[in-house]
C-alpha positions, 0 to 999 in steps of 0.5 A, a space after each residue: 586799127 579797128 580790125 576786130 569782128 564787127 559787133 551787132 550791138 555797136 552803134 556807128 556813132 561812137 568814140 572810135 569812129 569820131 576819132 577816125 573822123 578827126 583823123 581824116 580832117 587832120 590828114 587833109 590838114 597835113 596835105 595842105 600844110 605841106 603844100 604851104 611849106 608849114 612843116 612844123 605844123 604839118 609834123 604836129 598834125 601828122 603825129 596826132 593823126 597817126 596816134 589816133 589810129 592806135 587809140 581808136 583801134 584800142 578803144 573799139 576793141 576794149 569797149 566792144 565798139 567795133 562796127 562795120 563802118 569802122 572796119 571800112 572807114 578806119 583803113 580808108 582814112 589810114 590810106 589818106 594819111 599815108 598816101 596823101 603825105 607821100 604824094 604831097 612830099 613828092 613836090 617838095 624839093 629835098 624831101 627825098 621822096 620820089 614820084 615812083 615811091 609814092 606810086 608804089 605806096 598808093 598802088 600797094 594800098 589799092 591792091 590790098 584794098 581790092 583783095 580785102 573787098 573781094 575776100 571779105 565780100 565773099 564772107 572770108 576774113 582778110 584782116 590786117 597782118 602784123 607785117 602790114 602794121 609794121 609797114 604802117 609804122 615805118 611809113 609814119 617814121 619816114 614821113 615824120 623824119 622827112 618833115 623834121 628835116 624840112 623844118 631845119 636849114 641844116 638837119 643833123 647827120 643822124 636825122 638825115 640818115 634816119 630819113 634816108 633809111 626810113 624812106 627806103 625801108 618803108 618802100 621795101 616793106 611796102 612792096 614785101 607786105 603787098 606781096 605777102 598779102 597777094 600770097 595770102 589772098 591766093 591761098 584763101 581763094 584756092 582754099 575756098 575753090 577747093 571747098 566748093 
């Protein structure tokens, strides 16, 4: 993710933001492909979209192309990729993703985004934590495993266990990381109030 401090000289028209734009198009494609039951193509588009998240973040930090636009645009598109996939899969029979799971994922993202806007709007730093990044990884594994299962008439036992474990693991880590962000935000706000 492009979470490093923004540089004054970096142009918003750069490679990382271009990759993020491509990821947004792929996210929309994933949602549409799931709705059309084209799970193989949806899986490919999702894997490419998830991969570009790492690539654009690495490129931005490596070549000093972190921008204010990227700091907002990148996490926004991440949320479209994950939340969109979870919501789309709720309607698919046999996906293993219930409506309440998608609600938990979306609610957590809205909460953290609100806290980040509040703190960074006041000049603080609320960059993504390692726990938040691992949450994203597990969510991606869950979506990928679900799509792989949907591609097959009779998925292998190990794949079904991977789907089940990654879905519940992703939901659990989503809740825990959300709680962790709330605690961190409260600590930062209490510190700021004490300093005034």
